[in-house]
N, C-alpha and C positions, 0 to 999 in steps of 0.2 A: 587109833590111828593118827599120826602124826603128818603134818605137812611134809616132813622129809621122806615120809615113807610114799610121798604121792609125788614128790618132785626130786629131780637131780640136775639142777641149774645151778651153775657157778659162774662166779665173775671173773672174766678172764683179765680185764683191764679198761682202761680209757682210751677210745679211738678218738685220736686228736688229728684235725685236718691242720694241715703247714702248707707253706709255699715252699719251701724246702725241708724236706722230712727228715733228711739226714743231717742237717745242720742243728735243726729241733733236738735231735735225739743225742747228739753229742754235746749240745748245751745241758741238757737236763742230766746226762750221764755223769758229766762234770759239777753239775749243782749236788747230785745225792751220791756221787764217789760211787757210782757204778758203771760196769761195762755197756756199751750200747754194741748191739748186734745190728747191724745197717740201721733201719729206721725204727727199731725197735729197743726202749730199756726196760729190764726184767727187776721191777722193785719187788722187795719181799711182799708176796700174798697177791700181787698182780701187774701187768705190765702197762707201760706207757708204748702204745704204737701211734706212730705219726704217718698219715694218709695224706699223699699229694692234693691238694687245691688249687684253682688259681683265684681264689676270692680271698683278699686279704680281711684281715678282722677290723670290724668298724664300729662293735658295741661291746659294753663289759660282757664277760663271759659270765654264763650262768652257772659254770662248774669252777672252782679253781683249788691248789690245793695248799694245806697250810703244812707248813714244814716246821718240827721241832728244834729246840735248842738247850742245851745243856749247862750254859753260863751266859754271863753277859758277854763276855769273849767271844764263847762260840756262837752267838747270834751276829754279833758284829763280824765275825770270820765266816759267817754264812752269808750275810749280807753282801760282804767285799767279793765273795765269789759269783754271786750273781752279777754285781757290776761288770766284773774282771771279764766273764764270759760273754757279755754284751746286755745283760738285763737293765734295766732302769728302774727309777723311781716311779711310782704314777699317785696318781689323785684318783681315787672313787668315792672320795665324800667322808672318809673317814676323819674321828678326831684327833688334833694336833697331840692331844693328852695320851692318847693311846700307845699302850708299849709294843704292839706288834708293829713289824714295818711291812707296809705294802710295795709290790715290786711288780715288775712284768719281765717275762722271757722275752726274746728278739723279736718275736711275733706279737707281742702285748698282750699276750695270756697273762692274767692276774696270779699273783702269788703272795701267801704272808708267810713271814718270818717270825715266827710265834716266839716270845719271851721267857727264858726259863721260868720253871716255877707252876707249868699249869698243869693241875690237879687232872683236868678234865682229859688230857692228853697223855699223861704219866706212864698209862699201860699201854702205849702204841709203838711206834719207831720213828726213823726219818722223816716219812710221809704221815703225820700225826692224824691229819683228816682230808679227805675229800669231799669239800665245803662245796653245797649242793643250794640253789635257789629251789624251794619247794615246799609244799604245803603239809600240815602233819598228815593228812590220807596219804600223801606220797611216801613218807617215813614209813608207816604202815605196811604199805602196799610192799617195798623192796624188803622191808623185815620177813614178809612171808613168802616171797618170792626165794630169795637166798635162805631162809631158813636162817636167817640171824636174828639174836634176841635186842628188842629194843632197850639201849644203856642210858638214853636221855630220853624224857617224855615229859615235857615241860612246857604247857601252855602250846604255842602251834609249833615249837622246836622238839625235833627229834634227832637221835643218832643209832645208828645200828653197829655192831660190829661182829666180826667172826667168832665164833667160839673159841676158835683157836688162838684169838689175839691179832694185833696187825692194827692197822690203819681203820679208824673209823668212818661210816659215811654218815653226813648229817645235813642237815636241811633247816633253813633259818625259819621258816613260815612267811607269812606276807607281811608288806607286800611284796607282791612279786615282781620280776622283772617281765617285760614286753616280750611276746614269743612270736614276735613277725619277721625273724629272720631264723634260718637253720642253725642248731647248735654246732659248734667247733668244736666240742669236746661231749662224747657220749659215752654210756656205758656200752662195753661188748661182753655178751655171755656166753657162755656154752650150753648145751642143753642135749640131752641123750636120743630123744625122740619126738614123736608128734603128741604124746601123752601129756608131755614138758610144755611145748605149744599151747596147746589146748588148755590146760591149767594157768598157763600167762592169761589168755584170754579170762578165763572164770575170776581170776583175781581183779580184773579191771584194766588191763593192757588192750591194746586196739592194733589188731593186725594189719600193715602196710602190705610191702610184697618185698622179695629178696632177702627174707631174714629181718626185716624192719619192723617195729612196734613203735605205738604210742604208749607211754606212761599215763596215769590217772591226769596228770597235769599239762600234757600236752609234749612231753619232751620225748625224741627220737631216741630209741637203742637198738642195737644190733645184735640177734642172736645166729651163732653158728652151730655146728655139729660139734659135738663133744669129740 
């Protein structure tokens, strides 16, 4: 019996805290060239859901999006779109020689525009990767939870991708960022029933309350009813 026979857990998308959820949804809809439905942007494979908070962003995010581009002109156009819609260039310690461009949305959430020719992201889409801070064990955990195969497993770096294709979920390995502030961006999942929730704990998650769990690295994620 496979893990898929045991679990029916799916990734709904990313739950993103925002001071102005509607404005954030409109920004990301413009960047991704997708319609916004109130405070949600339905990207291929998952959604970006913006949820009101009164707490501004103060530290580098542990999750960010890597956006693909098809040519040098395309990359420049994507960067120009981010800036035109209210984004900005940011410095997260990147090497000046690196070809990807590090930006942030209007509330400071980081994103990268990847140059053309990335073989790793060639079989994805506009959102090439959801790039996460995390250990090797965390990548294995999410592979088992979602029943998505590991498509990269080198040293401490891991990546998984749905069998149907689309964006990859990646984990960069140590050194890890500090976890002394709540996540602004977290995974939101849908589960079929109590057996699925029990399976999450069996795989290494810690149940909190109101549908919230901690993954093996201590990151919060939300599980709702399918």
